[in-house]
N, C-alpha and C positions, 0 to 999 in steps of 0.2 A: 633876544640877547645879542643878535648879530650886529646891531648898530650902536647899542648903548655903551657908554663908557664904563669900564670895569673898575679902574683904579680910583680910590677915594683919597681925600686928604689924609685920613688915618693910615691907609695903605702906604702912601708915599712917605709919611713920617716914619713908619716902621722900616721901610726899605732903606731910607737914609741912615737911620740909627744902626741898622743891621750891617750895612755896607761900611760905615765909618768905624765900627768895632773891628779890631784886628783879630783874625782867626787863622793863624798860620797852621799848616799841616802838623798834626800832633798836639796842637794847642787850641782846639776848636770850642772848648766847653763854654766859655763866656758868650760866644755867639749863639751857641745852641740854647742857652738860657733865655736870651732875648727872643729867639725864634719860638720856643715853647710857650713863653709868656703871652706872645701874640696869638698863638693858636688855641690857648686854653678854652676860650668861650665856644669854640667851634667843634670840639672833638670830645670823645668819651674817655680816652685813656692815653698814656704815654709809655713807651718802652725806651730804655737807654741801655747801652752796652759798655763793657769795660773800657773801650777806647774812645767813647764819646759820641757815637752815632745816636741820633734822636729820632724817634718814630712817634707820630701822633696817630691815634687809631680811632676810626669810626666803625661801629658795629664789631667790637672785639670778639664776640662769641660766634660770629659767622664762620662756617667751615671754608667757604670759597674766599680766597684772599687776593686782592689786587693792590699792587704797589704803584704809587706815583713818587718819583724820586729826583732830588737834586743833590749836589754835594756842597759841603759847608766850608771846606778848607781853601785857603789862598796860598799862592806861592810866596816864598820868603827866603831868607838866608840864615846860615848859622855862623857864629864866630868860630873860626878854625885855627887861627894862629895870631898871637899878640907879639909884636916886635918889641925890642928893648926900648925903642923910643916912642912906644905907646900907640902905634898904628895897628889896625885890625885887618887881617885877611879873612876871606869868607869862603864857604862852600854853599852850594845850592840846597834848598829844601823845597823840592819841586822844580819846575822848569823856569827858574828865574833868569831873566835876560841880562847878560853882562853888558850888552851894548848900551842899555838905557841908564846904567848905574851912575856914571860920572856926573858930579854936581847935584845929585839927589840927596835930600834930607832923609834920614832914617830914624826909626825908633828901635832901640835895643831893649828887649824885655828882660829885666833882671828881678831878683827877689826884692830889691829895694824900690822897684818901680821902673818907669821908662827912662832910659838914658838917651839923650839926643846925640846924633852924630851926622856927618856928611860923608858921602863918597867923594874924596878929593880927586884932583886930576891936575897934571902939570900944565902950567899956563901956556897958551899958544906961542908966546915969545920964546919959550925955552925948548920947544920941540923942534926936531930935525924935520923940516918940511919935505925934504927929499925922501925921507923914510919914516913916515909917521906910524907909530904903534897904535893899532886900534884897541879899544877896550877889550880885555880878555880876562878870564877868571884868575889868571896868575898875576895880573897887574892892577886890578882894581882894589882899592883899599878904603877903609873907613877911618876918619879922624874924629875923635870925640873930645878933642881939646886937652888931652892928657899929655904930660911931659915925658912920662916913661911907663913901663909895664906895671910898676908898683902902683902908680896913680890910677891906671886903668882898673886894676883889681880892687882898689879902695872904693872906686865908684860902683862896684858890684858887678862889673863885666868880666866874664870868664869864657873860656872855650865851651861851646854848646849853647850859649845864649842865642835866642832866636831874634831875627831882625826883620821888621816890616817897614813898608813905606807909609808915611802919614797922610798921603793924598786922600781928600774927602770928596763926597758926592756933590756934583754940580749938574745943572741942567743947561744945555747948550741949545740956543735957538728954539726954546719952548718945548721941544719934543725929543731931544736926544739926552739920554742919561749917561753921564760920564763919571767914572770912578776907577780906582784899582779894585780888584776882587769882584767885579761883576761876574767874572768867571770864578766861581759859579754861585755866588750869593744870589744872583738873579734866579737860579733854579730853585733854591730853597724858598725864595720869596714867591715865585709863581705857583709852586705846589701848595703853599700856605694860602694863597688867594683862592685857589680851587676849593679848599676846605671851607673858607669863609663863604664863598658863593653857594656851596651846597647847603650850608647851614641857613644862610639868609633867605634862600629860595625854597627852604623846607623840602629839599629833595631826600627821599628815602632810598638808599641804595640796597639792592638785594644781596650784597656781599660785604665782607670786611674790607675797609679801605685803610691802607697803611701809608701815611704821608711821611716819607722817609727823607732824612737829611743826613747823608753819609759823611764820614770823615775820610781823610787820607786818600782822596781820589788822585791828587796831583803826583803821588809817588807810586801809583800802580793799582788803583781801584780797590785799595785794601779794605776800606770801611764797608763798601758794598759787598765785597766777598764775605765779610764776617756776618753782616746783618741778614743777608739773604738766607744763610743757614739757620738763623734764629726764626725768621718770619715764615720761611718755606712758602713763598707765594705761588699762586697759579698763573698770574699775569703781572708783568712789570712795564710801566711806561716811564721812561727816563727822560729828563730834560737837562741839557747842558748847552754850552755855547758852541758856535761854529764860526768859521772865518767869513767875514764880508770880503769877497775877493775883487771888489771893484776899485780899490784904492791902488796907488802906484806900486810898482815893483813886485806884483804878485802875478804868477803865470796861470792864467785860467785853464790852459790846456792840461796843467798838472793838478790844480786845486779845484777845478770846476767853477761855476758861476753862481754865486749867491750874494745877496745884497741886503743891507739894512733897509727897513721900510717896505719890503715886499712879502713879508709874512714868515711864519714858522717854516723851518727846513725839516722835511721828512726824509729819513735816511734809508738807503738801500745798502745792505751788508749781510754777510752770512749770519751774524748774530741776531739780525732783525727777523722776527718770525713774520712770514709774508702775509698770512691771513690777518694777523693783528694789524700790520701796517696798512693793508687794504681797508680794514675797518676805519682806521684813522683818516685815510684819504676820502673814503665814502662820506664820513662825517663832515670833513672840511667842505666837500662839494655840496652836501645837502644843506649845510648851515652858511654857505657862502663865505667861508673863511679863506683868505688868500694863503697859498702855501708855495714853497719851493722844494726842489728835490736835490738830493746829494747822494753820491755813491762812495763807498769806502772799500778798498781793496781786500783787506784781510780782516781787520778788526775796526771797530768804530773809535777805539781809543777812549771810550767813555765807560761809565758804570754799566751801560747796557750789556757789555761783554761779560761782566761779573755776574749779573743776574741771569743772563741767557744760559750760561754754561754751568749753572749751579743746580743742585738738587735733582739731577737727572734730566735737566732741561726745563727752562721756564719761558713761556711765550713772552718775548720782550720786544719793545720797539723804542725808537729814539725820535723825539721831537726837539729840534735845536733852535736856539735863539741866535740869529746872525749878529755878529759883533766885530767891530773894527779894533785893531791894535791890541790883539790878545797878548797877555802876559806883560803889558806895560802898565803904567799908572794912569793912563787915559783911555782905558777900555770904554767903548762907546756902543750903545744900543738905541734902537728907536722905540719910543713909547708904544706905538701902534703894534709893533712885533711882540712886545711884552704882553700887551692885552690879548693879542690873538693867540699866543701860546697858551695863556690861561684859558681862553675860550675853547681852544681845540681840545685841551686835556679834559676840561669840564664836560664838554659835549660828548667826547668819546666815552667817558665813564658812564654817561647816561645811556649809551648804546651797547654796553656790555651786559650780558645776561648771566645770572648765576649758573655755575657749572660748565660754562663753555670751555672746550678743550683747545679750540683753534686747530684741531688736528687736520692734516692734509688728507686724511684717509676717511673722514666722516662723510 
């Protein structure tokens, strides 16, 4: 498997459909339905919870349980205030970037369907060049073409409506995938591909595999925190994105050095169980899968932390996909890295034995 291509035309069609669908934090269920539909032929069962996390299960009766996980939500905005002349001010739903907002199109999700709008911005001619205001949360606003507040409300827009960007999937120079929400729809996609490969290659696992697509990561790992209490796993391998630090204006002394195209990024952090991480590294070396390393000071800032510190402690590790321009509408990853993260998770699962504790004291 080391050299063969993993992604098929069907895979990429699913990835594109899954990315293009809006799945803001708290509103993930339509994306989850697309994800579950794709996984149906490859798994035995599904679990869903009250807030929308979806789990595909292989060997549901097995006592020993392994999780592979990504998160399904994307950053977005909420309508927070409607002015008398029909403009909308926003607050974040997740870590939305105020600096990229001006002149972006938006989709406002209402009970009547999507209402289009734009983040307006004063023309260059009207700005004071000596003292230019940068975009900030209190000065960016959305114009939906309404003349007043009453017209806004007639269009179905009210405080609390969620707002996403419409930017869709594209391929740059044959091997770079570009879209909003690659953070972390790519994670859900990659763990789904692992399930597909296990099925197609007729691999029998000696444990229960819980392919998990958590909600609400972007506002504090909340979906993972809920679902780990339901599953009660023995092992969790989480995949999320991490920064490519080779583009301008990023300090490598602070952020470390990781790059798209150079392989999955394996994390070092207190939440990462070291014996499990070493198993992943040994697997990468044995299967000749390129990888990079990253260190995190206190927490990984990913669902790894939620799994690790649950249920009295769960052996957890993080395999990240390097990504450029996080939390923008042009997030970019390398096809080779996507394939190698899938390959590394797949091969690591085949190297885990039923009942392993990963204890430091065995």
